N, C-alpha and C positions, 0 to 999 in steps of 0.2 A: 427582245431578250430570249435567247434560245433556252431549251429545256435544261441543258447541263448547267448553265449559269444559275437558273432558278433553283435547281436542286442544291447547288453549292451554297447559295445565299440562305436557303431554308435550313440547311444543315448547320451553317454558322450561327444562325439565330437560335436554333435548338440548343446548341452547345452553350451559347451565352446565357440563355434562360435557365438551363439546368445548373450551370455553375453559379449563377446569381441566387437561385433557389437554395442550393446546398450551402452557399456562403451565408445567406440570411438565416438559414436553419441553425447553423453552428453559432452564429453571433447571438441569436435570440436564446438558444439553449444554454449558452455559457453564463448568462446572467451578468451580474456586476463584475468588474475587473477584480481578479484575485490578487491577494498579497503575493509579492515576489518571494518565493521560497527556493530560488535556484541555489542558494548557498547550503540549504539543508541536504544531508546525504540521502541518496536513494538506496534503500536497504534491499539486499538480495536475500529472500527468505531462506531459512528463518533466523539463522545466526550469522551475524556479520562482524567478524573479529578483525579490526583494522590495525591491531597492535601486535597480535601474536601472543595474547595472554593465555588462551586456552590450549590445552594439549590436544593432539589429534583425536584421541579416544573420547575425551570429554566433548569436543566439538561435534564429532559424529553422533554421539549418543544424544546430545541435546537437540541437535537439528532434527534427528529422527523422532525424538519425543514431541517436539512442537508440531511436527507433521501429524503424529498420532492424535494429538489433542484436537487439531482442526478436523481430522477425519472423524473423530468421535462425536463432536458436538458443534462444529463450525467455528469455534473460537480460534482466533489467530494470536500467536505470541511471537514477538520479534525481540531479538537480543542484539544490541549494537554496542560494540566495544571500541572506544576511540581514545586517542592520547589526550585530547583536550576538547572542550566545548567553547573555548574562548574565540571571539570576544562576546559571545552571546550569553554564556553562563548555562549551567546544567539544566535549569528549569525551562527557560525559553527554548533552548536547543532541543530538549526532549519533546516538548509539546509541539513545536513547529515541525520536527521530524515526523512525529506521529501524524500530524495533519497532512503533510506533503505526501506521505506514503499511503494514507488511508487504511490503517491497520484495523482488521475486523471486518465484518460483513456489513454492507450497506443496508440500512434499515434496522440492523440489530445492534450495531456499535459495540461489538463484543471482542474488541482487540485489547492487547496489552503490549506495551513497549518498555523494555528494560534497557536503560542506557548506563553504561559503566565507563567513567572517565578515569583513565589510568594515572596520568600525571597530576591531575587535580585531586585525586583520591576522593572522588564524589560519585554518587549514583542517583538515579531517578527512575522510578516506575510510574508510567502514565497509563491510566486505564480508560477504556471506552465507557461511554455513558451507560451502556447496557450491562456492564459488569461491576459498576461502582459499588453496588450493594453487597456483592460477594467479596470484592477486594477493596474494602475501605481502608483508610489509613491505619486503623487499629489492628486489623487482621494482617495487613502487610508488615506491620511492625512486629507482631508475634512471630510470623514466619521468618522475618529477618533475624531476630534474636536467636532462633533455633538453627536455622539452616544457612545463614550467611555470615554473621559476625564471627563465630568461632574459627571458621576457615580463613577468613580474610585477616584475622588477627595474627595468624601464624604464617601468612604469606601464601596460602593455598588459594590464590585467586580463581584459578580455573575450576576447582571443585566447589568453591563457594558460589560462584555464578551459576554453575550447573544445578546444584542442589536447591538454591533459592528459586530458580526458574522452574525446577521440578515441582516444588511446593506450590508455587503459583498455579502451574498447570493442573495439578491434582485438585486444587480448590475449584477450578472451573469444571473439571470433569465430574466432580462429586456434586456440585451445587448449581451449575448453570443448566437451565432447561431450554433447549432449542425449540421454539414454538413453530419454526418453519416459516415465519414471516420474513419480509425483507428479501433482498436479492443476495443469495449466498455466493453465486459465481456468475461471471460473465459467460455467455455462450462460447466465446473464444477467449481463453484465459489471458492471452497476451494482447488482446485488444479490449481496452476498458470501455466498451459500449454495450448497452442492453440490446436484446434481440431485435426490437422494432427499428432501432437506428441502423443496425447492420443490414436489415431487410431493405430499408430505403436506399442505402449505399449500393447494395447489390443490384437493385432495379435500375438505379441511375447508371451504374457501371455497365450493365448490359446494354442500355440504350446508347451510351456514349461509344461503346465498342462497335456497335452496328453502324452508327453514324460516321465514326472516324476510321472505319475499316480496320480496327484493331490497334491503331496507333496510340490510343489512350492508355493501353496496357503498359506502355513504357513508363507511365507515371506512377504505377502501383507502388514501387519501393518508397517513393517520396510520400505518398498518401499514408502508407503504413507507419512511417516514421512520425508523421504529423499526428496520427491517432494515438500512437504510444506517448507522445509528448503531452497529450491531454489528460492522461491518467496518472496514477501513483506509481510506485516502484514495483516492477515485476508482477506477481500474481496476488497482491493484496486486494481486499474486497471493497474498499471505499468506506470503511467505518469512520466514525467521528469520536471525539473525546470532549468531555467537559473540563478537562484539566485535573481530574482526580488522581489519586495514587499516593505515593510517598517518596521521600528523598532523604539523603543523609550523606555523611562523610565517614571515612574510615582511616 
């Protein structure tokens, strides 16, 4: 067997071993199979109005406010406005949407999701486990009575949603203490992987680029799409919820 054939076989074996190692790594790191939440919406931070309930001014102000809250103390607030949550119902719909997107920071669980269902005349606030003490059911009810109910009663849905979310955000700004623990952001915001996993991928990619003389680079777009599929929606931080919060109808 000549030298060129030996090199080709060795290169093929290296590629197979590397791909097997990477595949095994992702299989093992993924843990048990996750619940299929493909039906749940992926929220584009921070305000996702799918009905057109909010005025442009209110939408812009609220989206900017949610950004400032996260900038201030890392808490993430998402607002989702839909026409209906059926066939799942407002409670399961909101909780599963929270879980799919991973609102709040990983390790801090300091996210809040406000779902407003227009045709059902129902709403649900879901809180992360890290802010349940601040935004418990009683406090959310107090804020709702003052900042939400009066405006919803006279048909000012946009203003009611904005002011209620403002009140929730200010509670977090005033009372949540960011201890600095947990993972506040991924090194690359649009790739939901921690730094050490990205480091492994970069080393493997460099090796494969050398072995394949650059041909592996043609697969980068597909790899990026696969990585995005492993995470939540957009730039959410991977926070969790215990199902706390409040809900009601109007």
